[in-house]
C-alpha positions in Angstrom: 310.5 231.7 21.6 307.3 229.2 21.2 303.8 230.9 20.1 300.8 228.7 19.9 298.9 229.5 16.5 295.3 227.8 17.8 293.8 226.7 20.7 291.5 223.5 21.4 288.8 225.7 20.6 289.8 226.7 17.5 287.6 225.3 14.6 290.1 223.1 11.9 288.9 220.9 8.5 285.3 221.4 7.3 283.7 221.7 10.7 280.9 224.0 9.3 279.8 220.8 6.7 280.1 218.1 9.7 277.8 220.7 12.0 275.2 220.4 9.1 275.4 216.7 8.4 274.9 216.4 12.3 272.0 218.5 12.5 270.3 217.1 9.6 271.0 213.7 10.9 269.5 214.3 14.0 266.4 216.1 12.0 265.9 212.9 9.7 266.1 210.6 13.2 262.9 212.8 14.7 261.1 212.8 11.5 261.0 209.0 11.4 260.5 209.0 15.1 257.7 210.6 15.1 256.1 209.0 12.1 256.8 205.6 13.7 259.3 204.8 10.7 262.5 203.7 13.2 263.7 200.0 12.7 262.6 199.5 15.8 259.4 200.8 15.8 258.5 198.7 13.1 259.8 195.4 14.9 258.0 196.3 17.4 254.7 197.1 15.7 255.4 194.0 13.5 255.5 191.7 17.0 252.4 193.5 18.4 250.4 192.7 15.5 251.7 189.0 15.3 252.0 187.9 18.6 248.8 188.7 20.1 246.9 186.3 22.6 244.4 184.1 20.5 241.5 182.3 22.3 241.3 178.5 20.9 237.8 177.8 19.9 236.5 174.5 22.8 235.5 171.3 21.2 232.6 170.3 23.3 232.0 167.2 21.8 235.7 166.1 21.5 236.1 166.6 17.3 236.5 169.4 15.4 234.0 171.6 13.3 234.0 174.0 10.8 235.2 177.4 11.9 237.1 176.1 14.8 240.3 178.0 15.8 242.7 175.6 16.6 246.4 175.1 16.7 249.2 172.9 14.6 251.1 171.3 16.8 254.4 168.4 15.5 254.5 166.8 19.4 258.1 165.9 20.3 259.4 162.4 19.8 261.1 159.9 22.7 262.9 158.4 20.4 264.6 161.1 18.8 265.5 162.7 22.1 266.3 159.0 23.6 268.6 158.4 20.5 269.2 162.0 20.0 269.0 161.8 16.3 267.1 165.0 15.9 269.4 168.1 16.9 265.9 169.3 17.8 263.8 168.7 20.5 260.7 169.6 22.0 257.3 170.7 20.3 256.9 172.9 17.5 253.9 174.8 16.0 252.7 175.8 12.1 253.7 180.0 12.5 253.7 182.6 10.0 257.6 183.4 9.4 257.5 187.2 7.8 260.0 188.4 5.9 261.8 191.8 6.2 258.8 193.3 3.8 256.7 192.7 6.6 257.8 195.7 8.8 256.6 197.8 6.3 253.2 196.7 6.5 250.3 198.8 8.4 246.9 197.4 7.4 247.6 194.1 6.8 250.4 191.5 6.2 251.3 191.1 2.3 251.0 187.7 0.6 253.5 185.3 -0.3 254.8 185.0 3.4 256.8 182.1 4.6 255.8 179.7 6.8 257.9 177.7 9.7 258.1 175.5 13.1 258.0 177.7 15.9 258.6 176.5 19.2 255.7 179.0 21.3 253.5 176.6 21.9 250.8 179.3 23.3 248.2 180.2 20.7 248.6 183.3 19.1 247.7 185.2 15.8 251.6 184.1 14.5 250.3 179.8 15.3 246.2 179.7 15.3 245.0 178.8 12.4 241.1 178.5 11.6 239.6 175.4 9.8 237.7 176.9 6.9 235.2 175.1 4.0 235.5 174.4 0.7 233.2 172.9 -0.3 229.9 175.2 1.3 229.9 173.7 4.4 228.5 175.9 7.6 230.3 176.5 10.6 229.4 174.5 12.9 229.7 171.0 10.8 231.6 168.7 11.5 235.5 168.4 9.8 235.6 164.4 8.4 238.7 162.6 7.7 239.2 163.0 3.8 237.4 166.2 3.5 238.1 168.9 2.4 239.0 172.0 4.0 241.3 175.1 4.3 243.4 176.9 7.1 243.0 180.1 7.0 245.0 182.6 10.3 243.3 184.4 12.7 243.2 188.5 13.4 243.2 191.8 11.2 246.0 191.5 10.3 246.6 188.1 8.8 243.1 186.7 9.0 243.0 186.9 5.0 246.2 184.2 4.5 245.7 180.5 3.8 248.2 178.0 4.0 249.2 176.4 0.5 251.7 174.5 -1.2 252.1 173.2 -4.7 254.4 170.9 -6.6 258.1 172.0 -6.1 259.8 173.1 -9.3 263.7 174.8 -9.4 262.3 177.9 -9.0 260.0 177.2 -6.2 261.1 174.7 -3.5 261.7 175.0 0.3 264.9 177.4 1.2 267.4 174.4 2.7 265.2 171.1 1.9 264.5 172.2 -1.7 261.6 169.8 -1.1 257.6 171.2 -1.8 257.6 174.1 -0.3 254.6 175.3 1.9 253.7 179.2 2.4 250.7 181.4 2.8 248.6 182.9 0.2 245.8 185.6 -0.4 244.6 183.9 -2.9 241.8 180.6 -1.7 242.3 177.7 -4.7 242.9 174.0 -4.8 246.0 174.8 -3.8 244.9 176.0 -0.7 242.7 173.0 0.2 243.8 170.0 2.9 242.9 167.1 4.5 243.4 165.4 7.7 244.5 161.3 7.6 244.0 158.3 10.5 247.3 158.1 11.7 247.5 154.5 11.8 247.3 153.2 8.0 245.5 149.8 9.1 243.2 151.7 10.7 242.5 154.2 7.6 240.3 152.9 5.6 238.1 152.1 8.8 237.7 156.2 9.8 237.3 157.4 6.8 234.4 160.0 6.7 234.2 159.7 10.4 234.4 162.5 12.4 238.4 164.2 13.0 238.9 163.6 16.6 240.3 166.7 18.2 243.7 166.9 20.1 245.4 163.2 18.8 247.6 162.4 16.3 246.5 162.7 12.5 248.2 163.0 9.6 247.6 166.6 7.4 247.5 165.7 3.6 248.7 168.6 1.0 245.0 167.9 -1.7 246.4 168.2 -4.7 250.1 166.8 -4.5 249.0 164.4 -1.2 251.7 165.4 0.4 252.3 165.1 4.3 252.8 168.9 5.7 255.9 168.2 8.0 258.3 169.1 10.2 261.7 169.1 9.5 263.5 169.6 12.2 267.5 169.0 11.0 266.9 172.5 9.1 267.4 175.9 11.4 265.7 178.6 10.3 266.0 182.6 12.0 262.9 184.5 12.1 262.3 187.9 14.0 261.1 185.5 16.7 263.5 183.4 17.3 264.6 180.2 15.5 262.4 178.2 14.1 261.8 175.1 12.1 261.8 174.5 8.7 258.3 173.4 7.8 257.8 171.7 3.7 255.3 169.0 1.8 256.6 165.7 1.9 255.6 162.2 3.1 258.3 160.1 5.3 258.0 156.4 5.8 259.2 154.1 7.7 260.2 150.9 6.9 256.0 149.5 7.8 255.5 152.0 5.0 253.9 154.2 8.2 254.5 158.1 8.4 256.9 159.3 10.2 257.6 161.7 13.1 258.2 164.6 10.7 254.1 164.2 9.4 252.3 164.1 13.4 250.4 166.3 13.8 248.2 167.9 16.7 245.2 169.6 16.1 244.8 171.1 20.1 241.6 173.3 20.6 241.1 174.9 24.0 240.9 173.9 27.4 237.2 174.2 28.2 238.4 174.0 32.0 241.1 177.2 31.9 240.9 179.4 29.1 244.4 180.3 29.7 245.5 177.4 28.6 245.0 174.7 25.6 243.9 171.2 25.5 247.5 170.2 25.1 248.5 171.1 28.5 245.7 168.4 30.5 246.5 165.3 30.5 246.6 162.8 27.4 244.4 160.3 27.5 246.0 157.0 27.9 244.4 154.8 24.4 242.5 156.3 21.4 238.8 156.8 21.4 236.6 154.2 19.7 234.4 154.8 16.8 231.1 157.0 17.2 229.1 155.3 14.6 226.3 157.8 15.5 228.3 160.8 14.8 228.9 159.5 11.3 
């Protein structure tokens, strides 16, 4: 005669310890959720602070001024698209690239913070910068070619951060290309100074000292190292916000000693006819504007 010694309701093994562990895990989860310390909550909070909408400044006279909120865009090169020489196409904006430590930030983003080139061309706290004076120029005064200035982030979460760079070393260089690194810091110095240089090398001296034209291709040069800000589309970075490209300070010259598309930037301002769009969304002018000597 077969006698069953236990049934499905009989508990075996360390059932009491397993039950206690499950209860502790549930209690810990509920406490973290109540305090907002879950990973998904921290990620959502970071994206909310970094991706909040920003309105760009409107340039009524077509030039850039100190205090303007702008977006720095590296435009797509049609030649690379046709020849398939670049693995990543499209327009990219200079953007903050927070690391995992940013998930623990509550009131402000800690420095140092990385930067990258993002395909998001809509102005937000992550890709909007304030043209900041370093020589005592007041807000509203024109920014001139060859004049030092700083690029500061916007929003309460990142407004204390400045774009910076310095000579590369064995211990400090860009992650993938090993070139001069570009980051964000909370300590303004000569390392956070930049200059706008006219794009055409043959006309560069003639434009020196004139107001910088908004929404036109220029070069952004680091004042200390004399290296141009560059987007390296062949080096892809995975971030909290998707697939970005690496940003570095390095001058790329072609056979004619002219800077290549990696160094080309368009400083985008707001659209005066539509506050929800930028000047990048408007039709582009057919030719470069002429020098206005009255604005000098």
